[in-house]
C-alpha positions in Angstrom: 107.9 65.2 69.6 109.6 68.4 68.8 109.7 71.4 71.0 107.1 73.2 69.0 104.9 70.1 68.7 104.8 69.7 72.5 103.7 73.3 72.9 101.0 72.9 70.2 99.8 69.7 71.9 98.4 71.8 74.8 95.8 73.3 72.3 95.8 76.6 74.1 93.8 79.5 72.7 95.1 83.0 72.4 93.0 84.0 75.5 94.5 81.1 77.5 98.1 82.0 76.5 97.4 85.6 77.5 96.0 84.4 80.9 99.1 82.2 81.5 101.5 84.9 80.6 99.8 87.4 82.8 99.7 84.9 85.7 103.4 84.3 85.3 104.1 88.0 85.1 102.2 88.3 88.4 104.4 85.5 89.8 107.5 87.6 89.1 105.8 90.5 90.8 104.9 88.3 93.8 108.5 87.0 94.3 109.9 90.5 94.1 107.9 91.4 97.2 104.4 92.3 96.0 103.0 89.7 98.3 99.4 88.5 98.5 98.7 88.0 94.8 99.5 84.3 94.8 95.9 83.3 95.0 95.2 85.2 91.7 98.0 83.2 90.0 96.7 79.9 91.3 93.1 80.7 90.2 94.2 81.7 86.6 96.4 78.6 86.1 93.8 76.3 87.5 91.3 77.8 85.1 93.5 76.8 82.1 95.1 73.5 83.2 92.8 72.2 86.0 93.3 72.2 89.7 95.8 69.4 90.3 97.7 69.7 86.9 98.2 73.4 87.5 100.3 72.8 90.7 102.9 70.9 88.6 102.9 73.6 85.9 103.4 76.3 88.5 106.1 74.7 90.8 109.1 75.0 88.5 108.2 78.6 87.7 108.0 79.3 91.4 111.5 77.9 91.9 112.8 80.0 88.9 111.3 83.1 90.5 112.6 82.1 93.9 116.2 82.0 92.5 115.9 85.6 91.4 114.5 86.6 94.8 117.2 84.8 96.9 119.9 86.4 94.8 118.5 89.9 95.0 117.3 89.9 98.6 119.8 87.4 100.1 121.5 89.9 102.4 118.2 90.7 104.1 117.3 87.1 105.0 116.7 86.4 108.7 117.8 82.7 109.1 116.4 82.3 112.6 112.9 82.4 111.2 113.7 80.0 108.4 115.1 77.5 110.9 112.1 77.9 113.1 109.5 77.3 110.4 111.2 74.8 108.1 110.8 71.6 110.2 107.1 72.2 110.6 106.7 73.1 106.9 108.4 69.8 105.9 105.8 67.9 108.1 103.0 69.9 106.5 104.3 69.0 103.0 104.6 65.3 103.8 101.0 65.2 105.1 99.9 67.2 102.1 101.5 64.6 99.8 99.7 61.8 101.7 96.2 63.2 101.8 96.3 65.7 99.0 94.6 63.5 96.5 91.8 62.6 98.9 90.8 65.8 100.6 87.7 67.5 99.2 89.0 70.6 97.4 85.9 72.5 98.2 86.2 71.8 101.9 89.9 72.6 101.8 89.3 76.0 100.1 86.6 77.0 102.5 88.6 76.1 105.6 91.6 78.0 104.4 89.6 81.0 103.4 88.1 81.2 106.9 91.6 80.8 108.5 93.1 83.5 106.3 90.2 86.0 106.8 90.1 85.4 110.5 93.9 85.8 110.8 93.8 89.0 108.8 91.1 90.4 111.1 93.4 89.7 114.0 96.3 91.4 112.3 94.2 94.5 111.5 93.2 94.6 115.2 96.9 94.3 116.2 97.9 97.0 113.7 95.3 99.4 115.0 96.5 98.9 118.6 99.9 100.0 117.5 101.5 97.3 119.7 105.1 96.4 119.2 104.8 93.0 120.9 105.5 90.0 118.8 104.2 86.4 119.4 106.9 84.2 121.0 104.8 81.1 121.6 106.3 78.0 119.9 102.8 76.8 119.0 102.3 80.0 116.9 105.3 79.4 114.7 104.7 75.6 114.7 101.1 76.1 113.5 102.0 78.7 110.9 104.8 76.5 109.6 102.6 73.4 109.4 99.8 75.2 107.6 102.2 76.8 105.2 103.8 73.5 104.4 100.4 71.7 103.9 98.9 74.4 101.8 101.9 74.9 99.6 101.9 71.2 98.8 98.2 70.9 98.1 97.6 74.1 96.2 100.6 76.4 96.2 98.6 78.6 98.6 101.1 79.1 101.5 101.5 82.8 100.8 98.6 84.1 103.0 99.8 82.0 105.9 103.4 83.1 105.7 102.4 86.7 105.1 100.4 86.7 108.4 103.3 85.1 110.3 105.9 87.5 109.0 103.6 90.5 109.6 103.1 89.3 113.2 106.9 89.1 113.6 107.0 92.7 112.5 109.8 92.2 110.0 110.7 95.3 108.0 110.0 95.2 104.2 113.3 93.8 102.9 113.7 91.3 105.7 110.2 90.1 105.1 110.9 89.5 101.4 114.4 88.1 101.8 113.4 85.6 104.6 110.3 84.4 102.7 112.4 84.1 99.5 114.8 81.6 101.1 112.1 79.8 103.0 110.0 79.1 99.9 113.0 78.3 97.6 114.0 75.5 100.0 110.5 74.1 100.5 109.7 74.3 96.8 112.8 72.4 95.8 111.8 69.8 98.5 108.4 69.5 96.9 109.8 68.7 93.4 110.3 64.9 93.8 106.8 64.4 95.0 105.4 66.2 91.9 107.6 64.1 89.7 107.3 60.7 91.1 104.1 60.6 93.3 101.6 63.0 91.8 103.3 62.9 88.4 102.2 66.5 87.7 105.6 67.5 86.3 107.0 65.9 83.1 109.0 66.8 80.0 106.0 68.6 78.5 105.3 70.8 81.4 109.0 71.7 81.7 109.1 72.8 78.1 106.0 75.0 78.7 107.8 76.5 81.7 110.9 77.3 79.7 108.8 79.5 77.3 107.4 81.5 80.2 110.7 82.4 81.9 110.9 85.9 80.3 107.5 86.8 81.8 108.9 85.9 85.2 112.0 88.0 84.7 110.0 91.0 83.5 107.5 90.7 86.4 110.3 90.4 89.0 112.2 93.5 88.0 109.0 95.6 87.6 108.0 94.4 91.1 111.5 95.4 92.5 111.0 98.9 91.2 107.5 99.1 92.8 108.7 97.8 96.1 111.4 100.5 96.4 108.6 103.1 96.3 106.6 101.6 99.1 107.4 102.6 102.7 107.4 99.9 105.5 104.1 101.1 106.9 102.3 101.2 103.6 103.9 97.8 102.7 102.3 96.2 105.8 98.9 97.7 105.0 99.2 96.6 101.3 100.0 93.0 102.4 97.1 92.9 104.8 94.6 94.2 102.2 95.7 91.9 99.4 95.9 88.9 101.7 92.4 89.5 102.9 91.2 89.9 99.3 92.9 86.6 98.5 91.0 84.9 101.3 87.7 86.3 100.0 88.5 85.1 96.4 89.3 81.7 97.7 86.1 81.5 99.6 83.9 82.2 96.5 86.2 80.7 93.8 
């Protein structure tokens, strides 16, 4: 099949193409630092391609956006947090590969929504107390890392978990974005073989579709960079909390 024939084989309507392009634009925004909108991207792509298939369509685009993010925010990355979370995330990914096909999607979404909303409430409470104390318990980072790894494998939904963790660590805006960029670039590349050879959700056809959508990622990323520059550290934290909470509510009733 030719390049054009492969694209036509998806039989996408104009509305579906619009939804996909908008979702990919939001992906660029998200990787530039406008965190918390990942759930919207997942919902829109799942609407077009179906739940499981959409994870394979999204992953290469996540990696493409991650590349822009790590190049732009590289100097701000805090590698201590990456090293602390990465082993637990890998365990979470492996378990996600193992049981991802069997777990009830409805149960998974409800549990994650409750965890996210409960965690955000805790963060709101902490913010209002104006405390500068950060969690140092190894179980906190271990749990956050495991949940992030598991949820990123099953549904590309690790954003809310990592947002809550980095907010709890009180990372400034650019350090938050740069550290998360490297963390997810590494873990997304790690996930690739499982989507190719185990779940078989990535193939030649999906990669060709991805290639058409790269410009939307680039536009979204640089629009997001311009927006992030205008947001103060305090307002950035508040924005992340509000959007993450909204994502948990959307997941609950999706």
